[in-house]
N, C-alpha and C positions, 0 to 999 in steps of 0.2 A: 675317501676320496681327495680329489688334490681341488685346491681350492677353484671357485670358475667355474664347477664340473656341474652341469644340470643333470643330464640323463645318462647313467649311469643302468651299463648289463647286468644284471647275477645269477647265478650261477640255483635254478629255485634249490638244487639238494643241500649244498655249500658254501650257500651264505655269499659266496666267492664271488670279486668282478671278472667275467668274461670280458669285457672289454668298456675301457673308463677313453670318451669321446673327449672331442676338444672343449677345452673353457666356452663357454657360451660366448662372450665379445668375440671371439673367433671365427662364432659359425657366420654370420654375415659376410666377410673377408671371403671364408672358402664359398659357400654359395658360389658368389657373385665370377667366383674364378670356374666353377663349375660354369658356370651360365655362358662366360664370354669361350672355354675352350668351345662348347656344343654350340654357337653360332660362327664360330669361326678359324673351327677344327676342317683338315681336309682327308682325318682316320672313316675309314668304310664303313657306313652307320652302323655294321653289326658293331663293331667296337664299342665306336661313340655310347653304342646301347649298354658296351657292356660295363663298361667305365659312371657312368651316368648311374650305374646300377651300383656299383662297389663304390664312387664319392657321396653318394646318400645315404646308402647304409653309414659308411664308417662318418661320416660328421657332423649324421647322429643328430638333424635337430629339434625329430618333436621327441616328447615322454615315452608315446605309443605310435606305431601305426608307419614308418620308419622303412621294411622293409616291404612291407605291404604298399607303400611308398614307388617305391626303391624300383618292384617286381612292376609298378602298372605303368608310369616314366618308360623305363626302359621299351616294355612292351610297346607304350602309345612312339616311340621316334623307330622300332622295328614295321610300328603297322604305316607310319609316316612317308617311310623312304620304297615301300613296298613290297614289303619280308614278314608278314601280317602272319595269320592264318585263319581271312576269310569267315574270322565268329565259331571256328571249328573249338577255339577254347584256348589256352596260353598256355607257355612254359611253364608258370606256376605250378603246372600238374605235376610238370616228371622235378620240381626243385624237392616237388612231398618226395616223391618219392624214392628216397631218397636226405632223410632231411639232416643229416650228420656232413655224409659227402658236401652238402650244399653250402655246412657252415667250414667246415673245415679246409673247404675252397676258398671263400670269401676271409677269411683269418690269414689262410700262407703263414700258416705256426709264425706268428708274431706276437707280441708281448699281448696283454690287454689297453697299455694306455697308446691311444693315440701316437703322442709325442712322438713311441717309442721306435719305428721304425710303419707305422698303421696310414700319418700319414705324405708316406713317396716309400712303397711299398717295397723290394730291391729287385722282387721275382714278378712282377701280374698278370705274368705271362698263364702263369699257376691260379688264375679265374679265372682269364679272357678264355685259357682252353678251356676251363671246366662252363662257361660261359657260352661257347659255341657250339660244345660237342651237345650237352644241350636242345640249342638249336638241330641242331643238324637231325638229334634224337628225333626230336618231338615234325619236325617239315616230314620226313620217310611217313611219323603215323600220320598225321595230315592230306600227304601223297596217295596210300594206303584207304584213305578215306574219301579220297576225293575218286579215285580208280575203283571204289567199290559203289562207291556211287553212281559212277556217269552207268559202269556195268550196268545195273537195274533199269539209270533210266533208259536206256536202247533196249533190254528187255524188256520193258515193259512199252512201249513202244510200238516193239516186231508184233509181242501179240496181240495187237487192235488187227494188223496189217492178215488178207490173205496169201494164203499160198502163192499164187499167181503175183500180187503185188512183191510180196517180195523176195521175188525170183525174178520181175524187172525193176527191184533194186538194187538188185547186184548185178544184173545188167550191164544196166545208168552207169552203177561205182567204178566199175570195171572197163565202159564204153565211150562217157560223155568226161568230159573234162571242161567248157565251157556251157551253152545254149545248145538246146534241142529239140526241137520238137518233133509230137503224137507222129506223125507221118515218115520222120527218118527213123524210127526204130518199130512203126509198126511192117515199113523195107526189113528189116533186119529179123522180124518175128513171122514175117508171115501172117500178121492178123490181120485185124480191118483199123486204121484210125481210131473207130469210135471204141474200140475196144481198148489202146490206149488209153485214152485219154478216158475213160472208165478207172483202166488200174491205176493211171495218175493221183486223178482225186483221192485215192483212200492213203496215197504217200503225203498226196499236200496236207488233206486234215493231217497228220499225223507226223507233223516238222519235216519231211526226211527230202521233199524233189521244192520251192517255190515257185511258181507262177508270175511270170513278164508278164506286166499289159502294158499295149498304145489304145490312146485311145478308149483306154478300158473294157478295153478287149484284150482273151488271151492269145499271148501273142508268140511265146517260144516257153519253156521252162528249163531250170538248173537246181542240177543238187544242193541242201544249202547249207549251213557250217556244221552243222551240229553233221548230216553226212560224211561230210568229206573226210573233218575234223579225225570221220569214228570208222571210214575202211573198213581199213582190218579186221576191227570187233562186232563188225555190222554180216561182212565175209563170212566171217568163225559162229557165227550166232546160228545165221541162214542154215549156214553150211552145205 
């Protein structure tokens, strides 16, 4: 091992070095450069996350936990800039699916010694493209889970409604974009005002409709944001 190097990474089977990081005397300066990059760059946050991940693993300041710390910090940068996964999971799950591809991408075919190309890789797009591809794949998973959860929420809420309340909900979604009164709806349905109010009570209770109060009395109603955002799904579920 070159003099001044503290933490090298060795192949567990052959004992040969997989990676020889920079000398310990260079580590503080390299970390300062990384911090300055994060604080001053105009790069897209996902690129910043990828660079931080690579640089921290490459500078290798700790005896153990460099990869975990790099994944944690890159995830934090994504969360901070609105690219997190809402607590569903982390990219580490996808990195773990194919560990060999992860290490091949981050090593980029370069020699084991930091000073032989790792400090300024000629083709950083190898790692960045891999990182962005993992972000894309995991984003799809999160979207699928979110849609599945929303469908379950809609089905669950609709299950508490009576058939007449469901019919009223579909009518409101199809006919009213702003505020409406029970009298307006009763004329359209040819039923009494009281009948509409009773049906609206079920929709309010289950979060599909919001009453608008004036002087502590209900003046009118409007569709909830949940109902507006899921118009198509509600219509399909009601049939």
